[in-house]
C-alpha positions as CSV (number, residue, x, y, z in Angstrom):
1,M,-0.1,0.0,-0.1
2,T,1.3,3.4,-0.9
3,L,1.4,6.4,1.3
4,N,-1.4,8.4,-0.7
5,I,-3.6,5.5,-0.8
6,F,-3.2,4.9,3.0
7,L,-3.7,8.6,3.8
8,K,-7.0,8.7,1.8
9,H,-8.2,5.6,3.7
10,L,-7.2,7.1,7.0
11,K,-9.0,10.2,6.3
12,K,-12.3,8.3,5.6
13,Q,-11.7,6.7,9.1
14,R,-11.1,9.9,10.9
15,V,-14.5,10.2,12.4
16,R,-14.1,6.9,14.2
17,L,-10.8,7.9,15.8
18,T,-9.8,10.4,18.5
19,T,-7.5,13.2,17.4
20,Q,-4.5,11.8,19.3
21,Q,-5.1,8.4,17.5
22,Y,-5.4,10.0,14.1
23,K,-2.3,12.1,14.6
24,T,-0.2,9.2,15.8
25,I,-1.2,6.8,12.9
26,R,-0.7,9.7,10.3
27,G,2.8,10.5,11.9
28,Q,3.7,6.9,11.7
29,A,2.8,6.6,8.0
30,L,4.5,9.7,7.1
31,A,7.7,8.6,8.8
32,G,7.8,5.7,6.4
33,D,6.2,2.8,8.4
34,V,2.9,2.4,6.2
35,V,2.6,-1.2,6.9
36,G,2.8,-0.6,10.7
37,A,0.4,2.2,10.6
38,N,-2.0,0.1,8.6
39,K,-1.8,-2.5,11.1
40,G,-2.3,-0.2,14.1
41,L,-5.4,1.4,12.3
42,I,-6.9,-2.1,11.8
43,K,-6.4,-2.8,15.5
44,L,-7.9,0.5,16.7
45,L,-10.8,0.2,14.3
46,E,-11.5,-3.4,15.6
47,R,-11.2,-2.3,19.3
48,G,-13.8,0.6,18.6
49,E,-16.2,-1.9,17.2
50,K,-16.1,-4.1,20.3
51,I,-16.5,-1.2,22.6
52,G,-19.2,0.6,20.6
């Protein structure tokens, strides 16, 4: 997954994340770890579904 595609996907999920979660995942992707950021995003979204 490229950085641009990931950032577009992340932007669509912004309403489901806190501001801090969004900034952390975005920063991780911009630093070059897109795979890790994607893994973290999936984990956060799954966690949110269990709680909400």
